[in-house]
LUMGUVO-637644 format. One record per residue (C-alpha): x, y, z; residue number from 1. Coordinates in steps of 0.2 Angstrom, whole numbers, plus 2048, in hexadecimal, padded with zeros to 3 digits. Layout:
REM residues N
<node x="X" y="Y" z="Z" num="NUM"/>
...
REM end
This chain:
REM residues 148
<node x="CEE" y="056" z="793" num="1"/>
<node x="CEC" y="068" z="792" num="2"/>
<node x="CF3" y="066" z="781" num="3"/>
<node x="CE1" y="05B" z="77C" num="4"/>
<node x="CD7" y="068" z="783" num="5"/>
<node x="CE0" y="075" z="77A" num="6"/>
<node x="CDE" y="06B" z="769" num="7"/>
<node x="CCA" y="06A" z="76F" num="8"/>
<node x="CC7" y="07D" z="771" num="9"/>
<node x="CD0" y="07F" z="761" num="10"/>
<node x="CC6" y="072" z="75A" num="11"/>
<node x="CB6" y="07A" z="760" num="12"/>
<node x="CBA" y="08C" z="75B" num="13"/>
<node x="CBD" y="084" z="747" num="14"/>
<node x="CAE" y="079" z="74A" num="15"/>
<node x="CA5" y="08A" z="750" num="16"/>
<node x="CAE" y="095" z="742" num="17"/>
<node x="CAA" y="088" z="735" num="18"/>
<node x="C96" y="089" z="73A" num="19"/>
<node x="C96" y="09C" z="73B" num="20"/>
<node x="C9F" y="0A0" z="72A" num="21"/>
<node x="C90" y="095" z="720" num="22"/>
<node x="C82" y="09A" z="72B" num="23"/>
<node x="C8A" y="0AD" z="726" num="24"/>
<node x="C8A" y="0A8" z="714" num="25"/>
<node x="C79" y="0A0" z="712" num="26"/>
<node x="C71" y="0AF" z="71C" num="27"/>
<node x="C78" y="0BB" z="711" num="28"/>
<node x="C6F" y="0B1" z="701" num="29"/>
<node x="C62" y="0BA" z="6FA" num="30"/>
<node x="C50" y="0B6" z="703" num="31"/>
<node x="C43" y="0B1" z="6F8" num="32"/>
<node x="C31" y="0AF" z="6FA" num="33"/>
<node x="C2C" y="09B" z="700" num="34"/>
<node x="C22" y="095" z="6F0" num="35"/>
<node x="C33" y="09F" z="6E4" num="36"/>
<node x="C3C" y="091" z="6DE" num="37"/>
<node x="C4D" y="094" z="6DD" num="38"/>
<node x="C5D" y="08A" z="6D8" num="39"/>
<node x="C67" y="096" z="6E6" num="40"/>
<node x="C5C" y="08F" z="6F4" num="41"/>
<node x="C60" y="07D" z="6EE" num="42"/>
<node x="C72" y="081" z="6ED" num="43"/>
<node x="C70" y="089" z="701" num="44"/>
<node x="C68" y="078" z="705" num="45"/>
<node x="C76" y="06C" z="700" num="46"/>
<node x="C82" y="079" z="707" num="47"/>
<node x="C79" y="075" z="718" num="48"/>
<node x="C7B" y="065" z="717" num="49"/>
<node x="C8E" y="066" z="711" num="50"/>
<node x="C90" y="070" z="71F" num="51"/>
<node x="C8A" y="061" z="72B" num="52"/>
<node x="C9A" y="057" z="722" num="53"/>
<node x="CA6" y="063" z="727" num="54"/>
<node x="CA1" y="066" z="737" num="55"/>
<node x="CA0" y="052" z="739" num="56"/>
<node x="CB0" y="052" z="730" num="57"/>
<node x="CB9" y="05D" z="73E" num="58"/>
<node x="CB2" y="052" z="74B" num="59"/>
<node x="CBD" y="044" z="744" num="60"/>
<node x="CAC" y="03A" z="740" num="61"/>
<node x="CAE" y="035" z="730" num="62"/>
<node x="CA0" y="02C" z="72E" num="63"/>
<node x="C94" y="03A" z="732" num="64"/>
<node x="C9C" y="045" z="725" num="65"/>
<node x="C9A" y="039" z="717" num="66"/>
<node x="C89" y="037" z="71D" num="67"/>
<node x="C88" y="04B" z="71A" num="68"/>
<node x="C8D" y="048" z="709" num="69"/>
<node x="C82" y="03C" z="704" num="70"/>
<node x="C73" y="046" z="709" num="71"/>
<node x="C7C" y="054" z="701" num="72"/>
<node x="C7E" y="04C" z="6F1" num="73"/>
<node x="C6E" y="041" z="6EF" num="74"/>
<node x="C62" y="048" z="6FC" num="75"/>
<node x="C63" y="059" z="6F6" num="76"/>
<node x="C6D" y="05C" z="6E6" num="77"/>
<node x="C67" y="04B" z="6DB" num="78"/>
<node x="C56" y="04C" z="6E3" num="79"/>
<node x="C51" y="05E" z="6E2" num="80"/>
<node x="C55" y="05D" z="6D1" num="81"/>
<node x="C68" y="067" z="6D1" num="82"/>
<node x="C71" y="05B" z="6C9" num="83"/>
<node x="C66" y="058" z="6BA" num="84"/>
<node x="C63" y="06D" z="6B6" num="85"/>
<node x="C76" y="06C" z="6B4" num="86"/>
<node x="C7A" y="05F" z="6AA" num="87"/>
<node x="C69" y="065" z="69E" num="88"/>
<node x="C6F" y="076" z="6A0" num="89"/>
<node x="C82" y="078" z="6A3" num="90"/>
<node x="C87" y="065" z="69A" num="91"/>
<node x="C8B" y="056" z="69E" num="92"/>
<node x="C9F" y="05C" z="6A1" num="93"/>
<node x="C97" y="069" z="6AF" num="94"/>
<node x="C8D" y="05D" z="6B7" num="95"/>
<node x="C9A" y="050" z="6B9" num="96"/>
<node x="CA7" y="05E" z="6BF" num="97"/>
<node x="C9B" y="063" z="6CC" num="98"/>
<node x="C98" y="050" z="6D0" num="99"/>
<node x="CAB" y="04B" z="6D3" num="100"/>
<node x="CAC" y="05A" z="6E0" num="101"/>
<node x="CA1" y="052" z="6E7" num="102"/>
<node x="CAB" y="040" z="6E8" num="103"/>
<node x="CB9" y="048" z="6EA" num="104"/>
<node x="CB2" y="04F" z="6FA" num="105"/>
<node x="CAC" y="03D" z="701" num="106"/>
<node x="CC1" y="037" z="6FD" num="107"/>
<node x="CC8" y="046" z="704" num="108"/>
<node x="CBF" y="03E" z="717" num="109"/>
<node x="CCE" y="038" z="721" num="110"/>
<node x="CD9" y="03E" z="715" num="111"/>
<node x="CDA" y="050" z="715" num="112"/>
<node x="CDD" y="05C" z="725" num="113"/>
<node x="CCC" y="064" z="72A" num="114"/>
<node x="CD0" y="075" z="724" num="115"/>
<node x="CD6" y="06D" z="712" num="116"/>
<node x="CC4" y="065" z="713" num="117"/>
<node x="CBB" y="073" z="718" num="118"/>
<node x="CC4" y="07C" z="707" num="119"/>
<node x="CBD" y="071" z="6FB" num="120"/>
<node x="CAB" y="072" z="703" num="121"/>
<node x="CAB" y="086" z="701" num="122"/>
<node x="CB3" y="082" z="6EE" num="123"/>
<node x="CA4" y="076" z="6EB" num="124"/>
<node x="C96" y="082" z="6F3" num="125"/>
<node x="C9E" y="090" z="6EA" num="126"/>
<node x="C9C" y="086" z="6D9" num="127"/>
<node x="C8A" y="081" z="6DE" num="128"/>
<node x="C85" y="092" z="6E3" num="129"/>
<node x="C8B" y="099" z="6D1" num="130"/>
<node x="C82" y="08A" z="6C8" num="131"/>
<node x="C73" y="08F" z="6D1" num="132"/>
<node x="C74" y="0A2" z="6CC" num="133"/>
<node x="C77" y="09E" z="6BA" num="134"/>
<node x="C67" y="092" z="6BB" num="135"/>
<node x="C5D" y="09E" z="6C2" num="136"/>
<node x="C63" y="0AC" z="6B9" num="137"/>
<node x="C5D" y="0A0" z="6A9" num="138"/>
<node x="C4D" y="09E" z="6B0" num="139"/>
<node x="C50" y="08B" z="6AF" num="140"/>
<node x="C40" y="085" z="6B7" num="141"/>
<node x="C40" y="076" z="6C5" num="142"/>
<node x="C33" y="06D" z="6C0" num="143"/>
<node x="C3A" y="06A" z="6AE" num="144"/>
<node x="C44" y="05E" z="6B6" num="145"/>
<node x="C38" y="055" z="6C0" num="146"/>
<node x="C31" y="043" z="6BB" num="147"/>
<node x="C1D" y="042" z="6BA" num="148"/>
REM end
């Protein structure tokens, strides 16, 4: 029983650490006005959803982790047109690579350690922020990818 309490305590500590790491990463992002669109803000929104997946994975909630991944991909990455912007600006091959990173996360749920899953999420978040920086630097507007 004491061993179980130690495992739960360690799990809570790791959970808190993960939340803090993602919180610091997001809070140190450049501040932009609410009406000033940026791809970096889209990457931040995706990172928040991916953080939910990490938290769920650490809690051994596979269903919650998959739901958070789905929200990150379809609810933000696709719906906010980042995928379209990557495909058009950086090419089909690059967009497919990023999509495979999302798919890889889904397949890791239940098959990888919490740390390995969190590391893979951090890799994807870093890639998304790198891509967002490139899109912002190039001045790629979101409305180009909005269907009317």
